[in-house]
N, CA, C and O of each residue as an XYZ file, in Angstrom:
368
protein
N       0.873     -1.327     -0.133
C       0.107     -0.093      0.047
C       1.043      1.288      0.043
O       2.177      1.335      0.519
N       0.369      2.363     -0.566
C       0.968      3.554     -0.623
C       0.891      4.366      0.617
O      -0.135      4.165      1.267
N       1.673      5.180      1.075
C       1.544      6.176      2.077
C       0.122      7.179      2.109
O      -0.688      7.313      1.192
N       0.102      7.691      3.174
C      -0.922      8.744      3.305
C      -0.731      9.820      2.537
O      -1.715     10.550      2.419
N       0.418     10.188      1.883
C       0.398     11.372      1.418
C      -0.183     11.531      0.000
O      -0.277     10.564     -0.757
N      -0.555     12.729     -0.328
C      -1.313     12.895     -1.574
C      -0.635     13.576     -2.685
O      -0.836     14.743     -3.020
N       0.268     12.669     -3.282
C       1.134     12.936     -4.492
C       0.114     12.938     -5.700
O      -1.098     12.808     -5.525
N       0.754     13.111     -7.050
C       0.268     13.076     -8.122
C      -0.260     11.490     -8.462
O      -1.320     11.258     -9.043
N       0.637     10.504     -8.010
C       0.197      9.157     -8.072
C      -1.200      8.888     -7.237
O      -2.108      8.164     -7.647
N      -1.201      9.457     -6.249
C      -2.322      9.192     -5.210
C      -3.590      9.902     -5.988
O      -4.603      9.218     -6.127
N      -3.577     10.870     -6.357
C      -4.550     11.490     -6.983
C      -5.161     10.865     -8.178
O      -6.373     10.874     -8.391
N      -4.179     10.264     -9.033
C      -4.650      9.443    -10.047
C      -5.305      8.281     -9.499
O      -6.290      7.824    -10.079
N      -4.836      7.724     -8.381
C      -5.457      6.379     -8.078
C      -6.678      6.866     -7.372
O      -7.580      6.033     -7.465
N      -7.033      7.991     -6.660
C      -8.108      8.205     -6.357
C      -9.155      8.456     -7.380
O     -10.312      8.150     -7.092
N      -8.858      9.035     -8.673
C      -9.793      9.061     -9.539
C     -10.105      7.971    -10.328
O     -11.199      7.853    -10.882
N      -9.126      7.094    -10.419
C      -9.720      5.718    -10.810
C     -10.537      5.071     -9.955
O     -11.555      4.522    -10.377
N     -10.203      5.053     -8.663
C     -11.142      4.494     -7.776
C     -12.572      5.167     -7.710
O     -13.545      4.518     -7.327
N     -12.653      6.310     -8.044
C     -14.052      7.136     -8.006
C     -14.853      6.594     -9.210
O     -15.992      6.167     -9.022
N     -14.245      6.598    -10.553
C     -14.445      6.085    -11.617
C     -15.299      4.609    -11.562
O     -16.445      4.363    -11.938
N     -14.335      3.782    -10.977
C     -14.870      2.375    -10.748
C     -15.922      2.176     -9.909
O     -16.568      1.133    -10.005
N     -16.243      3.128     -8.981
C     -16.989      3.091     -8.009
C     -18.300      3.516     -8.598
O     -19.336      2.932     -8.280
N     -18.289      4.600     -9.519
C     -19.478      5.002    -10.176
C     -20.016      4.046    -11.215
O     -21.207      3.841    -11.449
N     -18.904      3.452    -11.845
C     -19.338      2.302    -13.000
C     -20.118      1.248    -12.414
O     -21.135      0.749    -12.894
N     -19.373      0.861    -10.991
C     -20.260     -0.087    -10.369
C     -21.637      0.093    -10.009
O     -22.521     -0.749    -10.167
N     -21.776      1.302     -9.490
C     -23.077      1.806     -9.040
C     -24.102      1.615    -10.165
O     -25.125      0.943    -10.030
N     -23.649      2.439    -11.597
C     -24.385      2.283    -12.649
C     -24.884      0.737    -12.889
O     -26.071      0.411    -12.858
N     -23.824     -0.140    -13.127
C     -24.393     -1.233    -13.371
C     -25.153     -1.969    -12.539
O     -26.049     -2.704    -12.955
N     -24.766     -1.787    -10.927
C     -25.866     -2.471    -10.178
C     -27.111     -2.013    -10.339
O     -28.073     -2.778    -10.275
N     -27.260     -0.461    -10.609
C     -28.597      0.024    -10.989
C     -29.474     -0.377    -11.998
O     -30.661     -0.700    -11.949
N     -28.413     -0.274    -13.230
C     -29.310     -0.956    -14.595
C     -29.466     -2.368    -14.385
O     -30.542     -2.837    -14.758
N     -28.674     -3.107    -13.898
C     -29.341     -4.500    -13.713
C     -30.392     -4.892    -12.489
O     -30.982     -5.968    -12.395
N     -30.487     -3.783    -11.585
C     -31.663     -3.963    -10.667
C     -32.929     -3.520    -11.456
O     -33.970     -4.149    -11.265
N     -32.911     -2.580    -12.244
C     -33.925     -1.933    -13.003
C     -34.393     -3.220    -14.132
O     -35.580     -3.543    -14.182
N     -33.593     -3.756    -14.820
C     -33.746     -4.708    -15.752
C     -34.552     -6.074    -15.200
O     -35.454     -6.677    -15.782
N     -33.912     -6.392    -13.823
C     -34.556     -7.609    -13.366
C     -35.791     -7.148    -12.782
O     -36.576     -8.061    -12.528
N     -36.201     -5.921    -12.484
C     -37.739     -5.411    -12.129
C     -38.511     -5.385    -13.280
O     -39.712     -5.647    -13.212
N     -37.936     -5.083    -14.402
C     -38.758     -4.944    -15.645
C     -39.000     -6.403    -16.063
O     -40.155     -6.674    -16.394
N     -38.030     -7.440    -16.099
C     -38.239     -8.624    -16.284
C     -39.372     -9.254    -15.374
O     -40.207     -9.988    -15.902
N     -39.423     -8.962    -13.903
C     -40.472     -9.440    -13.161
C     -42.008     -8.933    -13.686
O     -43.053     -9.567    -13.543
N     -41.869     -7.807    -14.238
C     -43.021     -6.926    -14.617
C     -43.856     -7.830    -15.631
O     -45.028     -8.201    -15.566
N     -42.721     -8.100    -16.733
C     -42.989     -8.631    -17.853
C     -43.756    -10.109    -17.647
O     -44.713    -10.461    -18.336
N     -43.218    -10.835    -16.671
C     -43.603    -12.097    -16.368
C     -45.222    -11.885    -15.955
O     -45.987    -12.742    -16.399
N     -45.742    -10.913    -15.219
C     -47.139    -10.849    -14.752
C     -48.141    -11.216    -15.732
O     -47.942    -10.928    -16.912
N     -49.142    -11.789    -15.395
C     -50.564    -12.053    -16.246
C     -51.031    -10.860    -16.474
O     -51.424    -10.650    -17.622
N     -51.116     -9.840    -15.549
C     -51.929     -8.601    -15.562
C     -50.828     -7.393    -16.175
O     -50.738     -6.269    -15.682
N     -50.188     -7.782    -17.109
C     -49.414     -6.545    -17.547
C     -50.162     -5.458    -18.233
O     -50.099     -4.255    -17.980
N     -50.969     -6.128    -19.251
C     -51.984     -5.065    -19.711
C     -52.658     -4.132    -18.635
O     -52.563     -2.905    -18.662
N     -53.240     -4.738    -17.835
C     -53.947     -3.985    -16.638
C     -53.074     -2.935    -15.792
O     -53.481     -1.888    -15.288
N     -51.883     -3.422    -15.762
C     -50.907     -2.563    -14.955
C     -50.499     -1.210    -15.831
O     -50.297     -0.071    -15.411
N     -50.447     -1.704    -17.146
C     -50.044     -0.375    -18.189
C     -51.206      0.333    -18.239
O     -50.934      1.530    -18.320
N     -52.374      0.133    -18.227
C     -53.582      0.764    -18.156
C     -53.604      1.672    -16.901
O     -53.837      2.880    -16.916
N     -53.354      0.986    -15.914
C     -53.321      1.801    -14.358
C     -52.116      3.005    -14.361
O     -52.096      4.035    -13.687
N     -51.301      2.608    -15.174
C     -50.181      3.483    -15.205
C     -50.431      4.696    -15.943
O     -50.131      5.809    -15.511
N     -51.098      4.432    -17.296
C     -51.497      5.133    -17.958
C     -52.565      6.271    -17.431
O     -52.470      7.481    -17.635
N     -53.584      5.604    -16.718
C     -54.294      6.397    -15.892
C     -53.896      7.256    -14.874
O     -54.439      8.355    -14.768
N     -53.021      6.899    -14.112
C     -52.329      7.588    -13.088
C     -51.426      8.843    -13.685
O     -51.345      9.907    -13.071
N     -50.751      8.605    -14.955
C     -50.078      9.606    -15.462
C     -50.919     10.744    -16.003
O     -50.554     11.917    -15.933
N     -52.112     10.332    -16.570
C     -53.185     11.351    -17.137
C     -53.702     12.193    -15.783
O     -53.755     13.422    -15.800
N     -54.096     11.362    -14.550
C     -54.746     11.989    -13.636
C     -53.464     13.178    -13.018
O     -53.747     14.264    -12.514
N     -52.269     12.726    -13.182
C     -51.111     13.671    -12.799
C     -51.062     14.911    -13.568
O     -50.801     16.016    -13.094
N     -51.376     14.605    -14.998
C     -51.190     15.534    -15.889
C     -52.278     16.561    -15.695
O     -52.044     17.765    -15.801
N     -53.600     16.019    -15.376
C     -54.683     16.839    -15.124
C     -54.346     17.695    -13.881
O     -54.366     18.921    -13.994
N     -54.089     17.208    -12.896
C     -53.605     18.002    -11.572
C     -52.447     18.973    -11.855
O     -52.482     19.993    -11.167
N     -51.565     18.882    -12.608
C     -50.454     19.727    -12.886
C     -51.106     20.800    -13.560
O     -50.992     21.928    -13.081
N     -51.934     20.580    -14.852
C     -52.743     21.780    -15.490
C     -53.645     22.365    -14.625
O     -53.808     23.568    -14.828
N     -54.341     21.835    -13.636
C     -55.261     22.581    -12.751
C     -54.320     23.525    -11.930
O     -54.586     24.710    -11.735
N     -53.223     22.912    -11.478
C     -52.434     23.732    -10.547
C     -51.851     25.063    -11.320
O     -51.875     26.177    -10.797
N     -51.375     24.828    -12.506
C     -50.645     26.029    -13.249
C     -51.518     26.573    -14.120
O     -51.235     27.767    -14.220
N     -52.455     26.287    -14.811
C     -53.253     26.912    -15.992
C     -54.162     27.847    -15.151
O     -54.650     27.559    -14.059
N     -54.315     29.033    -15.842
C     -55.188     29.992    -15.579
C     -56.607     29.188    -15.629
O     -56.817     28.230    -16.373
N     -57.409     29.663    -14.841
C     -58.772     29.037    -14.773
C     -59.949     30.321    -14.779
O     -59.790     31.500    -14.465
N     -60.992     29.718    -15.186
C     -62.099     30.836    -14.972
C     -62.896     30.632    -13.749
O     -62.943     29.520    -13.222
N     -63.485     31.586    -13.302
C     -64.330     31.525    -11.935
C     -65.339     30.181    -12.017
O     -65.738     29.845    -13.133
N     -65.688     29.529    -11.013
C     -66.749     28.650    -11.141
C     -67.940     29.289    -11.703
O     -68.132     30.505    -11.692
N     -68.731     28.413    -12.196
C     -70.217     28.996    -12.557
C     -70.990     29.390    -11.699
O     -71.738     30.300    -12.058
N     -71.095     28.997    -10.581
C     -71.995     29.681     -9.393
C     -71.453     30.907     -9.020
O     -72.240     31.815     -8.751
N     -70.247     31.104     -8.955
C     -69.624     32.362     -8.597
C     -69.954     33.471     -9.419
O     -70.245     34.604     -9.036
N     -69.875     32.991    -10.740
C     -70.304     34.155    -11.734
C     -72.009     34.346    -11.575
O     -72.519     35.435    -11.839
N     -72.583     33.535    -11.257
C     -74.155     33.728    -11.102
C     -74.436     34.391    -10.019
O     -75.578     34.851     -9.982
N     -73.550     34.651     -8.844
C     -73.684     35.379     -7.716
C     -73.159     36.651     -8.070
O     -73.852     37.599     -7.701
N     -72.134     36.917     -8.679
C     -71.728     38.276     -8.902
C     -72.936     38.905     -9.836
O     -73.511     39.929     -9.467
N     -73.245     38.321    -10.911
C     -74.370     38.882    -11.701
C     -75.516     39.264    -10.889
O     -76.206     40.238    -11.189
N     -75.779     38.439     -9.738
C     -77.238     38.864     -8.896
C     -76.713     40.043     -8.103
O     -77.408     41.055     -8.013
N     -75.542     39.972     -7.532
C     -75.232     41.172     -6.744
C     -75.121     42.266     -7.573
O     -75.638     43.284     -7.113
N     -74.549     42.379     -8.769
C     -74.442     43.350     -9.778
C     -76.171     43.927    -10.170
O     -76.586     45.085    -10.117
N     -76.760     42.953    -10.471
C     -78.285     43.514    -10.588
C     -79.047     44.107     -9.573
O     -79.740     45.108     -9.752
N     -78.917     43.422     -8.357
C     -79.542     43.766     -7.038
C     -78.993     45.134     -6.668
O     -79.707     45.818     -5.935
N     -77.690     45.692     -7.117
C     -77.093     46.882     -6.667
C     -77.802     47.906     -7.770
O     -77.999     49.075     -7.441
N     -78.097     47.528     -8.809
C     -78.757     48.615     -9.646
C     -80.179     48.966     -9.487
O     -80.771     49.919     -9.993
N     -80.649     48.018     -8.682
C     -82.193     47.923     -8.296
C     -82.902     47.257     -9.498
O     -84.087     47.587     -9.548
N     -82.593     46.581    -10.284
C     -83.195     45.833    -11.371
C     -84.108     44.650    -10.857
O     -85.114     44.337    -11.494
N     -83.739     43.993     -9.687
C     -84.656     43.065     -9.139
C     -85.764     43.131     -8.655
O     -86.323     42.110     -8.253
C-alpha cells in the first residue's frame, strides 16, 4: 500500500477508484432495473398494470394543468356576482 501522502500518483489512484465506484453503481442500478422489468413482464396482468399506469399519468397531468393553468371562475360564482350587480342597480 502507498503512504498517506497525496502526491500526483495518489490523486490519479483516487480518480480511478472514483470512476470504478461510479461504474459499479451504474451497473448495479441498471441490472436492478432490468430484473424489475423482467418481473413485470412475467406478470399475467401486464396490460392492466399498463392501463393503470396510463390512468395515473393522465391524472397527474390533469392535476398539474389545474395547478398551473389559468382558470375561469366557477359557474356559481359568476351567477352570484351577476345577481349582486343586478341587485345593486335595483333591477330585481
